C-alpha positions as CSV (number, residue, x, y, z in Angstrom):
1,M,-23.1,-32.9,-39.1
2,A,-22.3,-33.6,-35.2
3,R,-18.6,-33.1,-36.1
4,S,-19.1,-29.5,-37.7
5,Q,-21.5,-28.5,-34.5
6,N,-18.6,-29.6,-32.2
7,S,-16.0,-27.6,-33.8
8,F,-18.5,-24.6,-34.1
9,I,-19.1,-25.0,-30.3
10,K,-15.5,-25.1,-29.5
11,K,-14.9,-22.0,-31.5
12,Q,-17.4,-20.2,-29.7
13,K,-16.4,-21.1,-26.3
14,E,-12.8,-20.0,-27.4
15,K,-14.0,-16.7,-28.4
16,K,-15.9,-16.3,-25.3
17,R,-12.9,-17.2,-23.1
18,M,-10.8,-14.7,-25.0
19,K,-13.4,-12.0,-24.6
20,K,-13.6,-12.7,-21.0
21,K,-9.9,-12.5,-20.6
22,E,-9.6,-9.1,-22.4
23,E,-12.2,-7.8,-20.4
24,K,-10.5,-8.8,-17.3
25,Q,-7.2,-7.4,-18.4
26,E,-9.0,-3.9,-19.3
27,K,-10.4,-3.8,-15.6
28,K,-7.0,-4.8,-14.3
29,E,-5.4,-1.6,-15.9
30,M,-8.3,0.6,-15.1
31,R,-7.8,-0.3,-11.3
32,K,-4.0,0.2,-11.8
33,E,-4.5,3.8,-13.4
34,Q,-7.2,4.7,-10.8
35,S,-5.4,3.7,-7.5
36,K,-4.5,6.3,-4.9
37,G,-1.0,5.6,-4.7
38,G,1.4,3.3,-3.0
39,A,4.2,5.5,-1.6
40,L,5.2,4.0,1.8
41,D,5.5,7.7,3.3
42,D,1.8,8.1,2.5
43,M,0.9,5.0,4.4
44,I,2.8,5.8,7.7
45,A,1.0,7.0,10.6
46,Y,2.5,8.3,13.8
47,V,0.9,8.0,17.3
48,D,1.8,10.9,19.8
49,D,2.1,10.6,23.7
50,Y,-1.8,11.0,24.0
51,G,-2.4,8.3,21.5
52,N,-3.6,10.5,18.7
53,I,-2.9,9.4,15.3
54,L,-0.7,12.0,13.2
55,D,0.5,12.2,9.7
56,S,3.7,13.8,10.6
57,P,6.3,12.3,13.3
58,P,5.7,14.1,16.7
59,E,8.0,16.7,17.8
60,E,10.8,15.6,20.0
61,P,10.6,17.5,23.4
62,K,13.2,19.8,23.9
63,K,15.6,19.3,26.8
64,D,16.9,21.7,29.2
65,K,20.6,22.4,29.1
66,K,20.8,21.9,32.8
67,K,19.1,18.5,32.6
68,E,21.6,17.5,29.8
69,K,24.7,18.4,31.9
70,E,23.3,16.4,34.6
71,E,22.7,13.5,32.7
72,N,26.1,13.5,31.0
73,S,27.7,13.9,34.5
74,E,25.8,10.9,35.7
75,N,26.7,8.8,32.9
76,K,30.4,9.7,33.2
77,E,30.3,8.7,37.0
78,N,28.9,5.2,36.1
């Protein structure tokens, strides 16, 4: 009789393990479905000159044409 109890207990433990495994898999799938995303572009943040965090890249400052000409002439001389 002890032998039949052992096999019964083993079967119960195995059922319990399988049930737990299935529940874990279901939870995993639910988390995967409910995830907000993961696109790299959504996660990137930019910081402007003043330290503010922005979603879009900061605008490049516009250079004057005169300053550009001066910089180009200085580079040519060096």
